[in-house]
Each structure stands twice: as structure tokens, then as C-alpha cells.
C-alpha positions in Angstrom: 0.0 0.0 0.0 2.8 2.3 0.8 4.5 1.5 -2.4 1.2 2.5 -4.3 0.9 5.8 -2.4 4.6 6.7 -3.2 4.1 5.9 -6.8 1.0 8.2 -6.9 3.0 10.9 -5.2 5.7 10.7 -7.9 3.1 10.7 -10.7 1.4 13.7 -9.3 4.8 15.5 -8.9 5.5 14.6 -12.5 2.2 16.0 -13.7 2.8 19.2 -11.7 6.4 19.6 -13.2 5.0 18.9 -16.8 2.2 21.5 -16.3 4.9 24.0 -15.0 7.0 23.3 -18.0 4.2 23.8 -20.4 3.3 27.0 -18.7 6.9 28.1 -18.8 7.1 27.3 -22.5 3.9 29.1 -23.2 5.4 32.1 -21.3 8.6 32.0 -23.4 6.7 31.7 -26.6 4.6 34.8 -25.5 7.7 36.7 -24.6 9.3 35.7 -27.9 6.2 36.9 -29.8 6.3 40.2 -27.8 10.1 40.6 -28.6 9.5 40.0 -32.4 6.6 42.4 -32.3 8.8 45.0 -30.5 11.7 44.4 -33.1 9.1 45.0 -35.9 8.0 48.2 -34.2 11.6 49.4 -33.9 12.3 48.5 -37.4 9.3 50.3 -38.7 10.3 53.4 -36.6 13.8 53.3 -38.0 12.6 52.9 -41.5 10.2 55.8 -41.0 13.1 57.9 -39.6 15.9 56.9 -41.9 14.5 55.0 -44.9 14.9 51.4 -45.9 18.7 51.7 -46.2 18.4 50.4 -49.8 21.9 51.1 -51.4 21.8 52.4 -55.0 25.3 50.9 -55.5 26.7 49.3 -52.4 29.0 46.7 -54.2 30.9 49.3 -56.2 31.8 52.0 -53.7 33.5 51.4 -50.3 31.3 53.9 -48.4 32.4 55.4 -45.2 30.0 55.0 -42.4 28.9 58.6 -42.5 28.7 59.0 -46.3 25.5 60.1 -48.0 26.8 60.6 -51.6 29.8 60.3 -53.7 31.2 63.0 -55.9 34.0 62.7 -58.7 35.7 65.3 -60.9 35.8 64.0 -64.5 37.8 66.8 -66.0 37.2 69.9 -68.0 34.9 70.0 -70.9 32.5 72.3 -72.9 29.9 69.4 -73.4 29.5 65.8 -72.3 29.5 64.8 -76.0 33.0 65.9 -76.6 35.3 63.1 -77.9 37.9 63.5 -75.2 35.6 63.1 -72.4 33.9 59.9 -73.6 36.6 57.5 -72.5 36.5 59.0 -69.1 32.8 58.5 -68.9 33.2 54.9 -70.1 35.8 54.3 -67.4 33.4 55.4 -64.7 30.6 53.2 -66.2 33.0 50.2 -66.0 33.8 51.0 -62.3 30.3 52.0 -61.1 27.7 49.5 -62.3 24.7 51.8 -61.4 25.7 54.0 -64.4 25.4 51.0 -66.7 22.4 49.5 -65.2 20.4 52.6 -65.1 22.0 54.8 -67.6 18.7 56.2 -69.2 17.8 57.6 -65.8 21.0 59.3 -65.1 20.7 63.0 -65.0 22.8 65.0 -67.4 22.9 68.8 -66.6 25.0 71.2 -68.7 25.2 74.8 -67.5 27.7 77.6 -67.9 31.1 76.3 -67.0 33.6 73.7 -67.9 34.1 71.5 -64.8 32.3 68.1 -65.1 31.3 66.3 -62.0 29.6 63.0 -61.3 27.4 62.6 -58.2 26.1 59.2 -57.0 23.6 59.2 -54.1 24.2 56.4 -51.5 20.5 55.8 -50.8 17.5 55.5 -53.2 15.0 57.6 -51.0 16.9 60.8 -50.8 15.4 64.0 -52.3 17.6 66.2 -54.6 17.6 69.7 -55.9 19.9 71.4 -58.4 19.7 75.0 -58.6 21.5 77.6 -60.8 22.4 80.3 -58.4 24.5 82.5 -60.7 25.0 83.2 -64.4 27.9 85.2 -65.9 25.6 88.1 -66.0 23.8 87.1 -62.8 20.5 87.2 -64.6 19.8 83.5 -64.3 20.2 83.2 -60.6 17.5 81.1 -58.8 16.6 78.7 -61.6 15.7 75.1 -60.6 17.4 72.6 -62.8 16.3 69.4 -61.2 14.1 68.4 -58.3 13.3 64.8 -57.6 14.4 61.4 -56.3 17.9 60.0 -56.1 19.7 59.5 -59.4 23.3 59.5 -60.5 23.9 62.8 -62.2 26.5 64.4 -64.4 26.8 68.1 -63.9 28.8 70.6 -66.1 29.1 73.8 -64.2 31.4 76.5 -62.7 32.6 79.2 -65.1 35.0 80.4 -62.3 37.6 78.5 -60.1 36.8 80.9 -57.3 33.1 80.2 -56.8 30.4 77.8 -58.0 27.4 78.8 -60.0 25.2 76.0 -58.8 23.8 74.8 -55.5 22.7 71.3 -54.7 20.3 70.5 -51.8 20.1 67.0 -50.4 17.2 65.9 -48.1 17.5 62.6 -46.1 15.5 61.7 -43.1 15.3 65.1 -41.2 18.6 66.3 -42.5 18.9 68.9 -45.2 22.5 69.4 -46.7 23.3 72.2 -49.2 26.7 72.3 -51.1 28.2 73.3 -54.3 30.7 71.1 -56.2 34.1 72.6 -56.8 37.6 71.8 -57.7 40.3 72.6 -55.0 42.9 75.3 -56.1 45.3 73.5 -53.9 45.7 70.2 -55.7 43.1 70.1 -58.5 41.0 67.4 -56.7 37.4 67.6 -55.5 37.1 70.3 -52.9 36.2 68.3 -49.8 33.6 69.7 -47.4 33.6 68.0 -44.0 30.5 67.1 -42.0 27.9 66.8 -44.9 28.4 63.1 -45.8 30.5 63.8 -48.9 32.8 61.1 -50.2 35.3 61.7 -52.9 34.9 58.7 -55.6 37.2 60.2 -58.2 39.2 57.4 -59.9 42.4 59.3 -59.6 44.7 56.3 -60.2 42.8 55.0 -63.2 42.4 58.1 -65.5 44.8 57.8 -68.4 47.3 60.5 -68.4 47.5 60.4 -72.3 43.9 61.3 -73.4 45.1 61.1 -77.0 46.2 57.5 -76.9 49.5 55.8 -76.0 51.0 52.6 -74.7 49.3 52.8 -71.2 45.9 53.7 -72.7 43.3 51.1 -73.7 40.7 53.5 -75.1 40.3 54.8 -78.6 43.1 56.8 -80.1 42.4 60.4 -81.3 43.9 62.0 -84.3 44.7 65.7 -84.3 43.4 68.0 -87.0 45.8 70.2 -89.0 44.7 73.3 -86.8 45.3 71.4 -83.6 48.7 69.8 -84.6 50.1 73.2 -85.5 50.0 74.6 -82.0 52.1 71.7 -80.7 55.5 73.0 -79.7 56.9 75.9 -77.8 55.6 79.5 -77.8 56.5 82.7 -76.0 55.5 86.2 -75.5 57.2 89.2 -73.9 55.9 92.1 -72.0 58.0 95.2 -71.3 57.2 97.4 -68.3 59.3 100.2 -66.5 58.7 98.5 -63.1 59.6 94.9 -64.0 61.5 95.2 -67.2 60.9 92.4 -69.7 58.8 89.5 -68.5 58.6 86.3 -70.6 55.6 84.1 -70.7 55.9 80.6 -72.1 53.6 77.9 -73.3 54.5 74.4 -74.3 52.2 71.8 -75.9 53.3 68.1 -76.3 51.4 65.4 -78.0 52.9 62.7 -75.6 50.8 62.6 -72.6 49.0 65.7 -73.7 51.4 67.6 -71.6 51.2 71.4 -71.2 53.7 73.7 -69.5 53.1 77.4 -68.6 55.7 79.7 -67.0 56.5 83.3 -66.2 59.9 84.8 -65.5 62.1 87.8 -66.1 64.2 87.7 -69.4 67.5 85.9 -68.9 66.6 84.9 -65.5 65.2 82.0 -63.6 61.4 81.1 -63.8 59.2 82.8 -61.2 56.4 80.3 -61.5 56.2 77.1 -63.5 52.9 75.1 -64.0 52.5 71.6 -65.6 49.6 69.4 -66.4 47.5 68.3 -69.4 45.5 70.1 -72.1 42.8 69.0 -74.5 41.3 70.4 -77.7 37.7 71.4 -78.1 37.5 71.4 -81.8 39.7 73.5 -84.0 39.3 76.8 -82.1 39.6 76.0 -78.3 41.8 74.2 -75.8 41.3 73.5 -72.3 44.0 72.9 -69.5 44.4 71.6 -66.0 47.7 72.6 -64.5 49.3 72.8 -61.1 52.2 74.9 -59.8 55.3 72.7 -59.8 58.0 75.3 -58.9 58.2 78.8 -57.7 61.3 80.9 -57.1 59.7 82.4 -53.9 58.8 79.1 -52.2 61.4 76.2 -52.2 58.7 73.8 -50.7 56.8 73.7 -54.0 57.9 70.9 -56.2 56.5 68.6 -58.7 56.0 66.1 -55.8 54.6 68.7 -53.5 52.7 71.1 -55.9 51.0 74.3 -55.2 47.7 75.5 -56.3 46.0 74.6 -59.5 44.7 76.5 -62.5 42.3 75.4 -65.3 40.2 76.9 -68.0 39.5 77.3 -71.7 41.2 79.5 -74.2 40.2 80.2 -77.8 43.0 80.2 -80.3 43.8 81.1 -83.8 47.1 80.7 -85.9 47.9 83.0 -88.9 50.1 82.5 -91.9 53.1 84.0 -90.0 52.9 81.4 -87.3 51.7 83.8 -84.7 49.4 82.1 -82.2 46.7 84.3 -80.8 44.8 83.1 -77.8 42.1 84.8 -75.7 40.6 83.9 -72.4 37.3 82.1 -72.9 36.5 80.5 -69.5 38.2 79.5 -66.2 41.5 80.8 -64.9 43.4 83.5 -66.7 46.9 82.4 -67.6 48.3 85.9 -67.7 47.2 88.9 -65.7 45.4 90.6 -68.5 41.8 92.0 -68.7 39.0 89.6 -69.7 38.8 89.6 -73.4 42.5 90.7 -74.0 44.3 88.7 -76.8 47.7 87.3 -76.1 49.9 87.1 -79.2 52.7 84.4 -79.0 55.2 83.3 -81.6 56.6 79.9 -82.2 60.3 79.3 -81.3 62.6 76.2 -81.3 64.1 74.9 -78.1 67.6 76.6 -78.5 66.1 80.0 -79.0 63.6 79.5 -76.3 66.0 78.4 -73.6 68.4 81.3 -74.5 65.8 83.8 -73.3 64.8 82.2 -70.1 66.4 79.7 -67.7 64.4 76.5 -67.8 65.5 75.2 -64.5 
């Protein structure tokens, strides 16, 4: 009898234990359900506040944690359709697949100026506005060029190196950012603005130095017209003044690597300032350039490895039967300290004559 009673006690305890376990499991399931609901609630609140975190192009760009958009400087141009700029655009299409996948929806905005930028938003639920804030005559200020959703966009702008003629507004979550794309006068790179989520995505190491073709260039080769080929070589101009004596201005254009050299210095003396970089033709009447200061007699720290400020712009040119090259400032930085619209008249020289007039060190 005692054995039966003891067995009944064990069975009853087991039933109580199982009931408790079931209750515990039910409580755990209830709590898990509440946690899942809470997580969904939090996720919805986060999505409402910050969007769905859908990347436009997360595989191609190594985004910084705080980045909201990428910006690249593609070079100087008058139009996106120019021959010399096409291989550069193709290079970016190869590296950033969003440009290939959704090319028809990429914005292309051409305004006054010759600096070409590419902007790629990080998220697909950002709101963008592009506004023209100044024209050369300041009559076009305040015109809205684009207003809408996130799209990659090419923007040709900035008729001056000193300030931008456009303003871009980015709205994301409860944050509004306003900025203007510019090229740094210090190094010719994208002018970085901290604290706004900007990331420089320029392919600095991949842009071919020789935009006209060469051993290290895989793109199409370009042939120069007769008018373009005739300005290759060395040119100079002298200006006399009572205060400074004779000042020599020199221009050199080389086919190899599309190299251009510009310098200023007193006659029969060392160069005061020397700039080097690349140039490109815009048809038979214009050339553009992108140069940096590589030596200066007044600053020993400026070298080709540690360059100074950059200059860039567009000049129109003509060449007469006497081999006199006339150029006049069309857009960008003035090479010489002349009034806008003044014509510079240079004449062709061979290397021996050229080096005799000014020290080339």
C-alpha cells in the first residue's frame, strides 16, 4: 500500500512539473512573440526615420559610415558629348555599375562652366535639388534645374575657379544638406567639405594621363586635325614694363601624354612660376587645360612632388600664316594677368632660342 501511495505521489509531482514546463514554454513563446513584435515596431520606426537603407550601388563603392553621396571630378569640358571626355565616362561606367544598369535615368545637366562632376547618391530615398544660383551676367540666378528622387547625375558647371554657379540640396531623413561642387585650387582634386556626408569617388589612379592615346591607354586613339597639330611645340610672349623690365611668358604643348607647360619669368633669369599638367582640344578653335604649380622661385617647398595651387580653364585660339598664335581667355583661370577679353599674341620658337631667353631650371 505504501508503495502505491509513493508511486501516486511521484506521478502527481511529474504532472505538476510537466504543467509547469508547459506554462513556462507558453510564457517563453509569449515573450518571444512580444520581442518579435517589438523588433518589428523598432524596425518600422527606424525605416520611417531613416528610410529602408536600400543602397543604390553598395557593391561598387566602399562607403564610409557617414557618407551620404559620392562625388567625382571627371575633368574639363564644354559638353559631355566631346570626344576626349567619352573614354573617361566609359571608365566610370565600368567601375560604377549603377551608371550602366540605369544609364537612361542618369541626370545630365549642362550649365555655364567647364568642370564636369559625377554625383552618386548612396540611398534611393533621398530628395535632390539642383539650382542655378548665378550666371555670368547674374540674370539667371535662382533657376531650378532638377528636383526629384535619387539618381546619379553628371553636372557641367562653374565658369569660375573661385566660386560655383550651382547649389545642390540633399534631403535625407530630417537632415538637409546644401553644397556646391568645386575643384580645389590647392591640388586640382574635388574640394572636400567635411560634415555633410560627402565622399570623393574620383578614380584618380585610373584616369589615363594620355587622353590622345599611347602605350598605357586602352581606349580609342584620337587624331589631331591640322589646326590642332600646328600649335604643338613651344611658344612665347614678352611684355615690357618700367617696373619689372621684360617678362617672358611661355607655353609648351606636347602630344605625348597631352602635356602642357606654362611659366612666367624675367628675361635671362630663372622662372618665377612654372605650371605643368594636361591640355585637351575642343574642336579647332579652343583648348582647355588643367595645371598645377610645380616650382616657384619664392617658395622652395613647392615641387612636382609637392605641388602648389592649380589652375584650369578654356582658351580660344587662332594661328595666322606668320605662325603667330593668338589666344584669348574664354572660361576659367586666366593664364596671364590681363583684362578679360584681351588677346595674347605668341610666336613659335625652337628649343635653342627659347632656352636662351629664359632659364628652364
